[in-house]
Structure formats: structure tokens, C-alpha cells
VEXDREN-2710 file (C-alpha; in Angstrom, 1 decimal):
% VEXDREN-2710
k/r/px/py/pz
1/MET/-27.1/11.6/14.8
2/THR/-25.1/8.6/14.1
3/THR/-22.1/10.5/11.4
4/LEU/-20.2/8.3/9.6
5/THR/-17.3/11.0/9.1
6/PHE/-14.3/10.4/6.4
7/ALA/-10.9/11.0/6.8
8/GLN/-8.6/12.7/4.0
9/PRO/-7.8/10.2/1.3
10/VAL/-4.0/9.5/1.2
11/LEU/-1.7/7.5/-1.2
12/LEU/-0.6/3.9/0.6
13/ALA/2.4/4.2/-0.6
14/ASP/3.3/7.0/1.2
15/HIS/2.7/4.7/4.4
16/PHE/3.7/1.6/3.4
17/ASP/6.2/-0.1/1.6
18/VAL/5.0/-2.5/-1.3
19/PRO/7.5/-4.7/-3.0
20/ALA/6.3/-5.7/-6.4
21/ASP/5.3/-9.3/-7.2
22/THR/8.1/-9.9/-9.7
23/THR/6.7/-13.7/-10.5
24/PRO/4.8/-14.2/-14.2
25/TRP/2.0/-15.0/-14.2
26/LEU/1.1/-16.3/-17.7
27/ALA/-2.2/-17.6/-17.5
28/ALA/-3.3/-14.1/-16.8
29/GLY/-6.7/-13.7/-19.1
30/THR/-7.6/-17.2/-19.4
31/SER/-9.5/-19.7/-18.3
32/ALA/-6.7/-21.2/-16.5
33/ALA/-5.2/-17.8/-14.5
34/TYR/-6.8/-19.5/-10.8
35/VAL/-6.8/-22.5/-8.8
36/LYS/-9.1/-24.3/-6.8
37/THR/-7.6/-24.8/-3.4
38/ASN/-8.7/-25.5/0.2
39/PRO/-10.2/-23.5/1.3
40/GLY/-10.9/-21.1/-2.3
41/MET/-9.1/-19.8/-5.0
42/THR/-5.6/-18.8/-5.6
43/PRO/-3.3/-17.4/-8.4
44/ALA/-1.8/-20.2/-10.9
45/ARG/1.7/-18.5/-10.5
46/TYR/4.6/-19.2/-8.4
47/ARG/4.6/-18.3/-4.9
48/ALA/4.9/-14.1/-4.4
49/SER/8.1/-12.9/-4.2
50/PHE/7.5/-11.1/-1.4
51/LYS/6.2/-14.3/0.7
52/THR/3.9/-13.7/2.6
53/LEU/0.9/-11.5/3.9
54/SER/2.7/-9.6/6.5
55/HIS/5.5/-8.3/4.0
56/ALA/2.6/-7.8/1.1
57/MET/2.6/-4.4/2.8
58/VAL/4.9/-2.9/5.8
59/PRO/4.1/0.3/7.0
60/VAL/6.9/3.2/7.2
61/SER/4.5/5.8/8.7
62/ALA/2.7/6.2/12.0
63/TYR/-0.2/6.6/10.1
64/GLY/0.2/2.9/8.2
65/LYS/1.0/1.4/12.2
66/ASN/-2.0/2.9/13.6
67/LEU/-3.9/1.1/11.1
68/SER/-3.5/-2.1/13.0
69/LYS/-5.8/-0.7/15.9
70/THR/-8.3/1.3/13.1
71/TYR/-12.0/-0.1/12.5
72/GLY/-14.6/0.9/10.7
73/LEU/-15.6/1.7/6.5
74/TYR/-13.0/2.3/4.1
75/VAL/-12.6/2.5/1.1
76/LEU/-10.4/1.3/-1.4
77/ALA/-9.7/4.0/-5.0
78/PHE/-7.5/2.4/-7.4
79/GLY/-6.0/3.5/-11.1
80/GLY/-7.8/6.3/-13.0
81/ALA/-4.4/7.4/-14.3
82/LYS/-1.1/5.7/-16.1
83/ASP/-3.6/3.7/-18.3
84/LEU/-5.4/1.8/-15.5
85/THR/-9.1/1.4/-15.3
86/PRO/-10.9/2.9/-12.0
87/TRP/-12.0/1.1/-9.8
88/ILE/-13.4/1.7/-6.3
89/TYR/-13.9/-1.1/-3.1
90/VAL/-16.0/-0.2/-0.3
91/GLY/-15.6/-2.2/3.3
92/THR/-16.4/-2.1/6.6
93/THR/-14.4/-4.2/9.2
94/VAL/-14.8/-4.8/13.5
95/ARG/-12.7/-8.0/14.1
96/GLU/-9.9/-7.3/11.8
97/SER/-8.0/-4.2/11.8
98/VAL/-8.3/-2.4/8.8
99/LEU/-4.5/-2.6/8.1
100/ALA/-5.4/-6.2/8.1
101/ARG/-8.1/-6.1/5.6
102/ILE/-5.6/-3.7/3.1
103/ARG/-2.8/-6.5/3.3
104/LYS/-5.4/-9.1/2.2
105/HIS/-6.6/-6.9/-0.7
106/ARG/-3.3/-6.3/-1.7
107/VAL/-2.7/-9.2/-2.4
108/LYS/-5.9/-9.9/-4.5
109/ALA/-5.5/-6.9/-6.7
110/THR/-2.1/-8.1/-7.8
111/GLY/-3.0/-11.4/-8.2
112/SER/-0.7/-13.0/-5.8
113/HIS/0.2/-16.4/-4.4
114/ILE/1.4/-16.4/-0.7
115/GLY/0.7/-20.0/-0.1
116/ARG/3.6/-22.1/0.5
117/GLY/3.5/-24.6/-2.2
118/ALA/1.4/-25.1/-5.1
119/ASN/-2.4/-25.3/-5.0
120/VAL/-2.3/-23.6/-1.8
121/SER/-4.7/-20.5/-1.0
122/GLY/-2.1/-19.2/1.9
123/GLY/-4.9/-18.3/3.8
124/VAL/-6.3/-15.6/1.6
125/ASN/-9.3/-16.6/-1.2
126/HIS/-9.3/-15.0/-4.6
127/THR/-13.5/-14.5/-4.0
128/ALA/-14.9/-14.1/-7.8
129/GLY/-15.3/-10.4/-8.1
130/TRP/-11.4/-9.3/-7.1
131/ARG/-10.1/-12.4/-10.4
132/PRO/-11.0/-10.6/-13.2
133/PHE/-9.8/-7.1/-11.7
134/ALA/-6.4/-8.8/-10.5
135/GLU/-6.3/-9.9/-14.4
136/ARG/-7.2/-7.3/-15.6
137/ARG/-4.5/-5.2/-13.8
138/TYR/-1.6/-7.4/-14.4
139/ILE/-2.5/-7.4/-18.4
140/GLU/-2.9/-3.4/-18.1
141/HIS/0.8/-3.2/-16.6
142/ALA/2.5/-4.9/-19.6
143/GLY/5.1/-6.3/-17.8
144/ARG/5.7/-2.9/-15.7
145/HIS/6.2/-4.4/-11.7
146/ASP/3.0/-3.6/-10.2
147/LEU/4.3/-1.1/-7.2
148/TYR/0.5/-0.5/-6.0
149/THR/1.8/3.7/-6.4
150/ASP/-1.9/4.1/-8.0
151/VAL/-4.2/3.1/-4.6
152/ARG/-6.0/5.3/-2.0
153/LEU/-7.6/5.0/1.3
154/VAL/-10.2/6.8/2.4
155/VAL/-11.2/5.7/6.1
156/GLY/-15.1/6.4/7.8
157/GLN/-15.0/6.3/11.6
158/LEU/-18.5/6.5/13.8
159/ASN/-19.1/9.2/16.6
160/LEU/-20.4/5.8/18.3
161/PRO/-18.5/5.0/21.7
162/ASN/-18.1/1.4/20.6
163/VAL/-17.9/-0.3/16.5
164/ASP/-21.3/-0.8/15.5
165/ASP/-21.1/-3.4/12.8
166/THR/-24.9/-2.8/11.9
167/LYS/-24.5/0.9/11.3
168/LEU/-21.2/0.4/9.2
169/ARG/-22.8/-2.6/7.4
170/GLN/-26.2/0.1/6.2
171/PHE/-23.6/2.9/5.5
172/GLU/-21.6/0.4/3.3
173/ALA/-25.1/-0.7/1.7
174/SER/-26.2/3.0/0.9
175/LEU/-22.7/3.3/-0.8
176/CYS/-22.3/0.7/-2.6
177/SER/-26.5/0.9/-3.6
178/ASN/-26.4/4.6/-4.7
179/GLN/-28.4/5.9/-2.3
180/HIS/-29.4/9.7/-2.9
181/GLY/-26.0/9.6/-4.9
182/VAL/-23.4/9.3/-2.6
183/LEU/-21.5/6.7/-4.3
184/ASP/-21.1/9.2/-7.5
185/GLN/-20.3/11.7/-4.9
186/ILE/-17.4/10.2/-3.4
187/LYS/-16.5/8.8/-6.8
188/SER/-16.4/13.2/-8.2
189/MET/-14.2/13.7/-5.3
190/LEU/-11.3/10.6/-6.2
191/TRP/-11.3/11.5/-9.5
192/SER/-11.9/13.7/-12.3
193/VAL/-15.2/14.3/-13.9
194/GLY/-13.7/12.8/-17.0
195/VAL/-12.5/9.6/-15.3
196/ALA/-15.7/9.0/-12.4
197/LYS/-18.3/8.3/-14.8
198/ASP/-16.1/5.4/-16.0
199/VAL/-15.5/3.8/-12.1
200/SER/-16.7/0.8/-11.4
201/LEU/-17.6/0.0/-8.3
202/LEU/-15.8/-3.6/-6.8
203/THR/-17.3/-4.5/-3.8
204/GLY/-19.4/-8.3/-4.3
205/ARG/-22.0/-8.2/-1.7
206/HIS/-23.3/-6.2/1.2
207/ASP/-26.3/-6.2/3.1
208/LYS/-29.6/-5.1/1.8
209/ALA/-30.9/-2.6/4.4
210/LEU/-29.6/0.9/3.7
211/ALA/-28.7/4.1/6.0
212/ASN/-31.9/5.4/7.4
213/SER/-32.9/9.4/9.1
214/GLY/-31.0/9.8/12.3
215/MET/-27.8/8.7/9.6
216/ARG/-25.3/10.9/7.8
217/ILE/-21.9/10.9/6.4
218/LEU/-19.3/13.7/6.4
219/PHE/-17.2/14.5/4.1
220/TRP/-13.2/15.4/4.0
221/ASP/-14.1/18.4/2.4
222/GLY/-16.5/19.3/4.4
223/GLN/-19.9/18.0/2.6
224/MET/-21.8/15.9/3.9
225/SER/-24.9/13.6/3.1
226/VAL/-28.0/13.3/5.2
227/PHE/-30.3/10.2/5.3
228/PRO/-33.9/10.9/5.4
END
């Protein structure tokens, strides 16, 4: 049976130095918040104070450093406290490491511009689903620097000798589609009952093929979800 095993959630701030983007974003919440660039969209603000993607999240623990060699399915849990709206993101990574992906997500989440000059995307395309989320998050911080202290990471890996992109995408689709209530299940494990019902899904697109017979999810607390 193909099993996706989720490790214990970790608070990213415990494993990374996540410097605040101290540049103002005056256009947040307006139609001018982002500008079109080549190859994608980037926030209409000065270059982030941390300047580059590699400095957006700097590992300070063995766990953080090992994410540069980790692949699989991952979940990011945002907000739910400190007046921050709760969101959940589900993604998979086979070619890039988990570290590479969550660095890009950090830049998107804080609406940071890391291009070398005006109207340069700097290699991170701020995609449609992340743009309104980042604006809302910036506004909810109400002038406070976003230190990413609320964000948690859950990594899931397969019990297979090699990373299987097809099966990872099936598990991702099942979570995003809430097949047999698996998305509700993980929400209830990451947030209190009162908050879990208000968690929005940040993942925009995923495959249609769902997990099927012979596939299951094993959660960090021993709970299991088996697909028929």
C-alpha cells in the first residue's frame, strides 16, 4: 500500500531566520498593488530589504538545512491567531526541494519584490491565488513588520524508493478536493475547532486524478485515512 506519512508540524520561525520586508507597500489593497513584468507579476513596491530569494529564509537548524534535500508533499498553515486570517496551502515538489519552494512562497506571502530594479520580477512570479492573500496579510499586520512567526510547515513523504510525482499529485488532489474529508481532518489538527471552519484553501490548481485504492495518509498523531 502506498502511504503518505506526515511528519510533525514545525513552526518555521524555529528553524529559519525570516527577516522582515521593511519596505512600505502603499498600493496594497488597490488595483495598482501588482505590476506586470516578464516573466510574471510582482508587487508595486521597492526591492525587499532582504534583497534576494536566498536571504528570504535562512536555515538556522539542521531541520531547516535538510529541507534543501527533502522532496514530497508539503502543507503550509498560515494565521489563525494575532488577528491573521487562517489559510492553508498544499503543494508537491519533485524537481525543486521543499526549501526552494517555501522560500518562493515566503516571498509571495509577504508580497515582497526581489528584482534588482523596477518592474523586474526577480524570478518569482506572484501568481493569482497568492496576490490577494499577500495584500490581505500585509493589511492585517497594520503597520507591524511581518516576521512570519505564525507559519507552520508539515512535510509528507511516500514509502517508496523513489519520489513518485504522479502519486504525490493524486494525494495533493485528494487533499485539495477534501476527498473523504481529509482536508477538514488536517485543518482540525492544525487549528482549534472554532478556527478550522474558517480556514481557506490557498492552492489554486491541482490535478483531477484523486488517490485511489491502495493509497492512504498516515498523520503525525497516528490517525489514518485510507482511500477506497
